[in-house]
N, C-alpha and C positions, 0 to 999 in steps of 0.2 A: 804493745809491748811487741817486737818482734821475736820470731824464734829461729833461732840458728842451729841445723845437726851440725855435731863435729865427730866427723866420723876418722878413726886414729887408731893404730896399733899400739902405738907407745903412749904406758901411763903418765906420765911426765909430762909429754908434749898434749896432751888431752887436758887433764885437770888444768895447767898452768895455761891453757890457751880458754878455757873454759871460766878461769876466773877471771881473766882479761875483759871477755865478754858482759859475764854477769856484771861486774862493777861498770861499765859503760850501759848499762839497763837493757841489754838482750836475755830471753829465756832461753837458754840450751841445754841442749838437748847431745848424749853421748853415746857413742856406736864407738862397741872396740876393733870392730873388723867390717869389708864390705857384707858379708850376709848381712848382718845383725843390721847394720846402716839401710840398705835398701831397704829391710823390713820397718823400720823405724820410719822412713821417709816417706814409705808409700801409706803409712795410719797418721802420721800425725802432720803431713803434709807442711814441713818449716817452711821458713820464707828466704831461707837459703842455706847452703848445703856449704862444712868445708870438709875438703877430702883428702887425705893424703895416697899418696901414688902405693907405694911399697906395701902389703898389707899381707897376711894370712887368709886364707878361706876366697877371699874372693877382693884382687885387687882395684885400686881407682879408676882403672879404664875400664874393668868389668860393673862396675856400681853405674860411673855415667851412662853405661850402652843399655843399663835395664833401665834407667829411668829415664831414658830417653825414648823409650819402647811404651812407660804408659803416660799417657794421654795429659792424666791426673800433675804427673812428678816429671815432666817433659820439658818445662817449662821455668822452675824451680834455678834461681841463680846458680852456680857452680860453680866454687873457686876449690884450684889444686891445692896441697900444702904438700911439699914433700923436700926432701935433701936431694935430690937429685934434680942440678940445675942446666943442666947441656942442651944444648938448643934444636934437639930430635924430640927431646920427651916432650921437650915448650910445644912444637908444634903439633904433635901427635895431639896433647890433651885437646889444645884449642881445636884443631878438625874433630873431635868427636862433640866439643859441645861445650866445653868448660868457657864461662866469661871469664879468669882470672888466673894465674898462675903466681904464688907466693912460693919463693924460695926458702928453706930454713937454716940456719936462723934468721927471727927479723924481730924486727921490734913491734914494739904496741901500738905506734901510731900508724905506720905502714899497714898492719892489720885493718885496724878500725877505719883505718881511709878506702881501703880495697872493699870493705864490708858498705860500707857507706855509700859509695858509689855504683855499688852492685845494686845494692835497693835503690836507690832511686833510677835506675835504669831499667830497673823490671817496673817500677811503678809507673812511669812511663806505658812501659809494654803492654801490661793489663786495663791499660783505659780505654773506655767507650770512646767508637766515633762514628757518629752521627754520618749516615751514608748518603751523605751533601755534597756539593764544593767545599763549604767551611768547615766541617767534615774529615773531608779531604786535605786541606789545607791546614787543619790539625794536625795533623796526624803525620805528614811531611815536616813543619814545624817540629814535635815532638822530635822524631827520629833522626833530625839532622844535630840534636842535638848531644849524639850519641856520636864518637871518637870515628867509629869506623864509616857512617853516614854522615858527615862532616860536605859532603863535595858533588851533596844530591842538588840539585839545580833548581833554579827557582825559573824555569822555562814550560809553564805549565797554562799553555794558551788555550782558550776555549775559542771555539768555531763554530759558527752560525751551518746547518745544514737544514736548507729546504727540504719539502718534501717531496718525496724517490730523486732524492739526491743521493749517490754512493760515498759511502764513509771509507769503506774500502775495497777492493776487488779480489774475487778469485785468480789467484796467480800469482798477485803482488808479493812485492817480500815488504815485512814488517818493521815498520820504523820508530811505532806509538802503542804504548800501551790507552788503547781507550775510556772514560770515564762518561757516561752519561746524565750530565745534570739536568738537564729540561727535556721532556718530549719523550717520541717512541721509538725504540730502532730495531728493526727485525735482521738476522744475517739469513742466506735461504744458500741454499746448492743448486747449482743447473742441472737436469738431466742434458745428456747428451740430443734430445728430440726436442729440445726447449724446454721443457716440464721445472718447473720451479718447487724447492720443498724448504718451505721454511723449518730451520732447526731451531733458532733459537728470538725466542721476544725478548727483547730488557727494558726498564721499564727506569726511572730515574731512580738515581743512585747505584747502578746499575755498574759492573766495569764490562769489557768485551775486550777482543782480541789477542788474549794474552797466550793463550794455547800455541798460537804461530810463534809467537816467540820463545816460548819453550822449546820448542820441539826446533827452531831455527831453520822454520820451513816455510814457503811462500802460502800463502794466504789459500783455504781448502773450501771458501765460501765467501760471498760477499754480503757486505751490512750495506743496509740502505731503510735513510730517514724513513719512516710510516707516517711522520707529520716533522712540522718545521721543530727544530730540536738544538739542542746549543752542549758541543760536548768538548770534555776538558781533552787535552793530547798529551800523554805522558811520554818525556822521552826514553828511548827501549834502554839507555843506560843506567834511567832511573831504575827501569824496572828489573835490573840484571841486579843492581846493589842490594835494591831492597827483596832480592832474592835471594842473594849467594854470600852478601856481607855480613850477617849475623843473622843466627841461625833463629833466634827468638824472637824478632824481628820480621825472618821470613815467616813463624808462625803465624804470629800476630793477621800479616799480609795477607796469608793464603786465605783465612778463614774472612776475611775482608772480600775474596774474588770469588769463592764457590761457593754463591748461592744459587748456578744455574746449574750442577754437577746433577743432582739427583732429578731433578725436571725432564731435564734431555734426556738420561735413560727410561723414564718414566713414557716420554714423547714414544720413545723407540719400542718399546714393549706392544706399546697402544696401535702403533701403527701394523706392526708386524701380527697379534691377533683379534683385535675386535673390530666387530663389522663397522659399517662408515654411520651408522646411526650413532652407535657409543662413539664413533672418535668425535663426529658434529660436538657432541653433548660435552665429551672433553676439552673438546677445545674452547667452545664458550664458559664452562669453568676456569680453566685458564687463561680466560681472558681478563674472568673477575679477580685472579687470585692475584694477576698480577698488577692492574689498571686502578683495582677497586680502590675511592678514596673514602677515608671515616664512613666506614660501612652503609652506603647507599643503599634504601629499602630496595629499590629494585637498579640493580647493576645496568647499563647502557656505554655502545661502544660505537663507534662511527668504521668501521671497514669492508674494506673495498671484498666484493666476494671472491676472487681471483687470490688476495691474502689469507681467507682465513680457508680457502680450499687447499691452497697451500701448507696451512698450517694440519690439517685434515689430514693431505698424504691424497688427496682425489681431485678427480675431475668435476672442476664448476658447475657442470651441471645437474652434477649427481647431491654436492654440496645444495646449491637451489632447493631440490627437492627434497631433501632433508628439513632442510628449515621450513619450508611451507607446511611439511606436515607437524612440523613442530609449535608452525603458530596456529595450524586445526586444533592442536591439543591443547594450547594454550597454556605453552611452555615457557613461548617468546612473542615479543611484538618487531614487527617490522616496518620500519617506515625508511624509504630511501635506503643508504647504505648505514644505517642506524638500527643496532639491533640491541632489544631491552631482553632481557632476563625476568621473567615474571613468575615463576617456577623451578627454582635451585634445586628447590630438594628433591620435585621427579628427576631431573638431568641429573643427579647424584646418582639414584638408585639404576636412571637409563645405565650411564658409564661405569655399575658397581658389573 
């Protein structure tokens, strides 16, 4: 049974609305003003909120503002219920994140249809989507059912990039959001003397290239395939639709995008404060975290010494010396470009 919270200062409207919803088999919670409503929403996490605008203590705009600041209540579908039907009030409510707007007086069918529609859309947005091409396509298929996202294109072509191919270059203008469906991709920045610093490593299921889209600036880094890779190209118009046309879709989409943010911050701190030895250990464990499959007994990866040095932020010669030390200490095994971690626990202690 779905739970609906009614926040309404008029007792007759509050009780009549509750009666309609209870007859439709909804569980109903009641609040006589905005302050009580916010407290009840935070405590009970209802499936949907119906809220009047003009109320004592805290009005409807204040209610939605406070609920949107709390991650646990921000995604609850929200319908304004008010006698004020001016277009300005309608627009203000929708801009603040309301999902719908019903003017008093209303009939039973209008109310129930609005509730049913919003609950269905909320179910779409709460769904979990696997981070592969099938999951991506399912996400697009589901959000295209929403009125404000019906115009999303189906032009999500997949392009094959060979090892060392550039996907986009530093200084070029962004036209796509990229989704890595197969392979490995790195982004790096070039120093004025030609030295590279790898900023991020991407694995299957990762999005990349979205920071420049959001900033509407040329790329500040280059993306390159580390091995033969398949990349899905999502037109920037679709990206902006997902980010700006529907607040709840935006929140779902941002969760899909944001896996790498903490990893980047951690890498920058390590570059600033850790020794080369600790940074090499951290880089190897990062590679294991990003690319290990099915909890291998001993993680192994083929990577060029230059790429690994660019992740660490050190000279290739310093990296090679450190890897030789690790080999002598039986932390890793090395065969050609292949590095196998044989004692991850000791590497973790080194990087601590």
